[in-house]
N, C-alpha and C positions, 0 to 999 in steps of 0.2 A: 238816428234812433229815437231821439225825443219826439220827432213828428210822428213817427209810427206808433209810438207809445200813446201820444196824444189821440190818434185816430182810434185806436183800440178802446181807449176809456171813453171817447166821444160816442162811438158806435154802441158800446155796452150801455152807457147812459141814456142815449136818445133812440136807439134802434134795436133794443134788446130782443124784440120779437124776430128780428131778422139777422141777428148777430151771426149765427152759423153760416148762412149763405153768403153774408158779406165777407166774413174771413175766408171761407173756402174760395170764393171767387176772386178775392184779392190775391191769394197765393197762386191760383190758376193764372190770373193775368200776369203776375210777376214771372211765373215759371215760363210761360209761353213767350213772353217778350224777351226774356233772357236767353232762353234756349234758342229761339229763331235768330235773334241777332247775333249771338256769340258763336254758337256751334253749327249754324247752318249758313247764314249769309256772309259773315266775316270771311270764313275760308273760301266760300265760293267766289266772293268779289275780289278778295286778296290785295286790297288797297293798303299800302304801308302808312303807318301813323307818321304825322309830320315830325315827331320827336325821334323817329328812327331814320327818317330821310337824311342821308348824308349831305345832300345839297342845300339843307336848311339849318345848319347848326346855329348860325347867328340870328336867324329870324324866328326862332321858336323860344318862347318864354317857359322853358320846362322847369317848373318849381316843385312838382309833386311826383316825380318819377314818371317812367313812360308806359308801363303796363305792357301788354301783349304786342305782337308785330302788326296785326291789322287793325284797321280803324272804322271800316265802313260796313254797317251803320253803327252808330254809337248805342251801345248797350245801356249806358246811363239814360241817355235820351229815350231810348224805348221803354225802359222800365218806368221812369218817372212820368212820362206822358201816358203811358198805359194806366198806371194807378191814378193819375189825376183825372183821366177821362172816366174811369170806372167809379171812382169815389164821387166825382162831380155828379154823375148820373144817379148814383144811389141816394145821395143827399137831396138831389132835386126830387127823385121819385118818392122817397120816404118822408121827407121833412119839409117839402115844397120850398127849398132854399136853393139859391144859385151861388155857388162859392167859386167865383171866376179866378180868385187868387191861387187856386190850385194850379192853373196853367201858368201863372207868373212864377210860381215856385219850381215848376218843371223847366221853365224857360231859363231861370237863373242857374239851374243845374247844368243845362246845356251850355250856356254862355261860359260858365267856369271850365268846362272841358275844352272849349276852344281856347279860352285865355291862357290856360296852363300848357297848352301845346300838345295835347294828346289827341286832338281831332280837328279836322277841318270843318268849316261851317256846314258843307253839304253832308257830312256824316251825322251831324246832330239833326239836320232837317230830315234826312232819311230815317233815323232812329225815331224822331218824334212822330212821323207819319206812320211808321210801323206801330209804335206804342198807341196812337189814337185808334188805329184800326182793331187792334186786339182789345183794347179798352172798350171799344164800342160792341165788340162781339160778346165780351163777358158782361157788359151792361145788359144786353138783349137776354143773355142767359139768366141774369138776376131777375129781370122783369118776368121772364117765363116761370122761373122758380117760385117767386113770391105770389104770382097770380095762380099758380097750381096749388100752392099751400092755402090760399085764401080766394077760392073762386068768387067772382063778382067784385073783387077789390078794386077801388078807384084810388087816385091820389088823395081825394078828400076824406077818405076813410082810414088812412094810416093813423 
């Protein structure tokens, strides 16, 4: 939560003109990554989490609880990579800065999911790819939204 509060204050302070589209499309990004991964793909794929697999009781470092039955794709990975992709694009487009650490943050979240035994590496890779795809789509929506609000706008005129 502190990171999300930081971004809210950051965008309010630095991108106030585009605050509504940033917040709205952040929520859209999160909603689509979470719904697609958890409600559509996990039941469709049906891959059992490593912490629920009875053949792996001693190989899993389950220190945080196991969660739901299915693991593919990782919703954490999809959500965090989706937001990282969207926010990276917004910051690059509005402030002309490249915050590569956003993907490191998403990667650490994914690594922790594998480390605590709730996902296989392929689960977080699939979730990350899903998140990047959705984050890219919402980034395009953001670009279209702000250019529609300000016709003729370029990166240098933000």
